[in-house]
C-alpha positions as CSV (number, residue, x, y, z in Angstrom):
1,M,135.2,110.9,95.2
2,E,131.9,112.9,95.8
3,S,131.4,116.2,93.5
4,E,129.6,119.1,94.9
5,Q,126.3,118.2,92.5
6,Q,126.6,114.2,93.3
7,P,126.7,114.1,97.2
8,R,125.9,110.7,98.4
9,L,122.3,109.3,98.7
10,R,120.7,109.2,102.2
11,S,120.8,105.9,103.8
12,V,117.8,107.1,105.9
13,V,114.6,107.9,103.7
14,S,112.0,110.7,104.9
15,Y,109.2,108.2,103.9
16,V,107.3,105.4,104.9
17,K,105.4,103.2,102.2
18,R,101.8,103.5,103.0
19,G,99.4,100.8,101.9
20,G,95.6,101.0,101.1
21,R,93.8,100.7,98.0
22,M,93.1,103.3,95.9
23,T,89.6,105.0,95.1
24,V,88.0,103.8,91.8
25,G,88.4,107.1,90.4
26,Q,91.9,107.3,91.4
27,Q,92.8,104.2,89.7
28,R,90.9,105.4,86.4
29,A,93.4,108.3,86.6
30,W,96.2,105.7,86.4
31,D,94.9,103.6,83.6
32,T,93.9,106.6,81.7
33,V,95.7,109.6,82.6
34,W,99.3,108.5,83.9
35,P,100.3,106.9,80.8
36,K,100.0,110.7,79.0
37,I,101.6,112.3,81.6
38,G,103.3,110.5,84.2
39,R,107.2,108.4,84.4
40,P,108.3,106.2,87.1
41,V,111.5,107.4,88.5
42,P,113.0,103.8,88.7
43,R,112.7,103.1,84.9
44,L,113.4,106.6,83.6
45,D,116.1,106.3,81.0
46,P,119.7,107.3,82.0
47,G,120.5,110.7,82.0
48,P,118.8,113.8,82.3
49,I,115.1,114.0,81.4
50,D,114.2,116.2,78.3
51,F,111.6,118.6,79.6
52,A,111.4,120.5,76.7
53,G,110.6,117.4,75.1
54,W,108.4,115.7,77.7
55,F,106.3,118.9,77.7
56,G,106.4,120.0,73.8
57,R,107.8,123.1,74.3
58,S,110.6,125.0,76.3
59,A,109.6,127.0,79.5
60,P,110.7,127.5,82.8
61,V,110.7,124.0,84.8
62,I,109.3,124.2,88.5
63,L,109.7,120.8,90.5
64,E,107.4,119.9,93.3
65,I,108.6,117.3,95.7
66,G,106.1,115.9,97.8
67,S,102.8,116.7,96.1
68,G,100.7,114.7,98.7
69,M,97.0,114.3,97.5
70,G,97.2,117.3,95.2
71,E,95.7,120.2,96.2
72,T,98.0,122.4,96.0
73,T,99.9,121.5,93.0
74,S,97.1,121.2,90.9
75,Q,95.8,124.7,91.6
76,L,99.4,126.2,91.3
77,A,99.9,124.3,87.8
78,A,96.8,125.9,86.5
79,A,97.5,129.5,87.5
80,A,100.6,129.2,86.1
81,P,100.1,128.0,82.6
82,E,103.5,129.6,81.4
83,V,105.5,127.1,83.3
84,N,106.4,123.8,83.0
85,Y,105.2,121.9,86.3
86,V,106.7,118.9,87.6
87,A,105.8,117.2,90.5
88,V,107.5,114.2,92.1
89,E,105.6,112.0,94.7
90,V,106.0,108.3,96.8
91,Y,102.0,107.6,97.0
92,D,100.2,105.7,94.5
93,A,97.0,107.3,95.9
94,G,98.4,111.1,95.7
95,L,99.1,111.0,92.6
96,G,96.1,109.6,91.7
97,Q,94.3,112.2,93.5
98,L,96.4,114.6,91.9
99,M,95.7,113.6,88.4
100,L,91.7,113.6,88.8
101,R,92.4,117.6,90.5
102,A,94.2,118.2,87.5
103,E,91.8,116.5,85.0
104,T,89.1,118.6,86.6
105,L,91.1,121.9,86.4
106,G,92.3,121.0,82.7
107,V,95.5,121.3,83.7
108,E,97.7,120.5,80.5
109,N,101.0,121.9,81.8
110,L,101.7,119.3,84.3
111,R,104.0,116.1,84.1
112,L,104.1,113.7,87.1
113,L,106.8,111.5,88.3
114,H,106.6,108.6,90.4
115,G,109.3,107.8,93.0
116,D,111.9,109.4,95.3
117,A,113.0,113.1,94.7
118,V,117.0,112.0,95.6
119,P,117.5,109.5,92.7
120,L,115.8,112.1,90.4
121,L,117.4,115.0,91.1
122,T,121.2,113.0,91.4
123,E,120.8,111.3,88.1
124,H,117.8,112.6,86.0
125,V,118.3,116.6,86.5
126,R,120.7,118.7,84.8
127,P,123.0,121.3,86.9
128,E,121.0,124.7,86.8
129,S,118.3,124.0,84.9
130,L,115.6,124.4,86.7
131,A,113.7,127.5,87.8
132,G,112.6,126.7,91.3
133,V,112.0,123.9,93.2
134,R,108.9,123.8,95.8
135,I,108.8,121.4,98.9
136,F,105.2,122.4,101.0
137,F,104.6,120.6,104.3
138,P,106.8,117.5,104.1
139,D,106.3,115.0,106.6
140,P,107.6,116.7,109.9
141,W,108.8,113.4,111.5
142,P,108.0,115.4,115.1
143,K,109.2,113.1,117.7
144,K,113.0,114.0,118.1
145,R,114.6,110.5,117.6
146,H,113.2,110.8,114.0
147,H,114.6,113.9,112.8
148,K,117.1,112.3,110.9
149,R,114.3,111.2,108.7
150,R,113.4,114.7,107.8
151,L,113.7,115.7,104.3
152,I,115.3,118.9,104.6
153,Q,118.6,118.2,105.3
154,P,122.2,119.7,104.4
155,D,122.9,116.9,101.9
156,F,119.7,117.2,100.1
157,V,119.7,121.2,100.1
158,R,123.0,121.3,98.5
159,L,121.5,118.9,95.7
160,I,118.5,120.9,95.4
161,A,120.8,124.1,95.2
162,S,122.8,122.5,92.2
163,R,119.9,121.8,90.1
164,I,118.5,125.5,90.1
165,A,119.3,127.9,88.2
166,V,121.0,131.4,88.7
167,G,118.2,133.3,90.2
168,G,116.0,130.5,90.7
169,T,113.9,130.2,94.4
170,L,113.8,127.0,96.9
171,H,110.4,127.8,98.3
172,L,109.9,125.9,101.6
173,A,106.6,125.9,103.7
174,T,105.9,123.7,107.1
175,D,103.4,124.5,110.3
176,W,106.1,122.6,112.8
177,E,107.9,125.5,114.3
178,N,111.1,123.2,115.1
179,Y,111.2,121.8,111.6
180,A,110.9,125.4,110.3
181,E,113.8,126.8,112.3
182,Q,115.7,123.4,111.0
183,M,115.1,124.5,107.4
184,L,116.1,128.2,108.1
185,E,119.5,126.8,109.7
186,V,120.0,124.6,107.1
187,C,119.5,126.4,104.0
188,A,121.3,129.6,105.0
189,A,124.1,127.0,106.1
190,E,124.3,126.4,101.9
191,P,126.4,128.8,100.2
192,T,125.3,129.0,97.1
193,L,121.8,130.3,98.9
194,R,120.5,133.4,99.4
195,N,117.4,134.1,101.6
196,R,115.4,136.6,100.0
197,F,113.8,137.6,103.4
198,D,115.0,138.6,107.0
199,G,114.6,135.3,108.2
200,W,110.5,134.0,107.5
201,A,109.0,135.3,104.4
202,P,105.6,136.5,104.1
203,R,103.1,134.1,103.1
204,P,102.5,134.1,99.5
205,E,98.9,134.9,98.3
206,W,99.2,132.6,95.8
207,R,99.7,129.1,97.8
208,P,96.4,128.0,98.3
209,V,95.5,126.9,102.1
210,T,95.0,123.2,102.1
211,K,93.0,121.5,104.7
212,F,96.1,120.6,106.2
213,E,97.3,123.8,106.9
214,R,93.7,125.2,108.3
215,R,93.7,122.2,110.6
216,A,97.5,123.3,111.7
217,E,95.9,126.6,112.7
218,E,92.7,125.3,114.1
219,E,95.8,123.3,116.5
220,G,97.5,126.7,116.8
221,R,100.4,125.8,114.7
222,A,101.5,128.6,112.5
223,S,102.8,128.5,109.3
224,H,106.3,129.4,108.3
225,D,107.8,130.0,104.6
226,L,111.1,130.2,103.5
227,I,112.0,131.6,100.1
228,F,116.3,131.0,99.2
229,E,117.5,132.5,95.8
230,K,120.3,130.6,93.7
231,L,123.3,132.9,93.5
232,P,125.7,133.5,90.7
């Protein structure tokens, strides 16, 4: 029987494995930086990750799901050295680029996981252990027939909520109006979460503007933020 903390895994994933070669710099990052700060999700030891042991300190853990090319992630980690910042991403080149960006900024409070966030959260993150989860601009899968591939679905939000500590936050952002409305509906229906705002959250000044967000603005798509808090 499935518990509230162990919902069923998805039969349809929200990403498609992309090919393509990494740059010389990205490959160098994989060769030299990854062994120090990265772990593959499929080969993690059974049971929850000891984040305090991995970072060498106890601190609030922020998990970012889908760090893309690391433009936002590297800056957010650099701006908050007091937190243990963890990013999970499926794309090799994206993680390579993130490592390069973090290296340039001198980031030391960042750890990376390569793989799917669902098995990571289900099998390797303790309930109520995260200070926050961030999902910025996930693949919108804009065609209606592909909406089932969208990451933000009831089962996944329920799983995320079970891993966030009381008072912690789930912060979402997207530049697709239809997806923003779906995010709001799904999160509002999760009984363990409360919207901190009446609808959309004001855009936080601390969230960096990426080239993708600028492109969306140029194309006439407004970005929406949502911030939900874990209830006692």
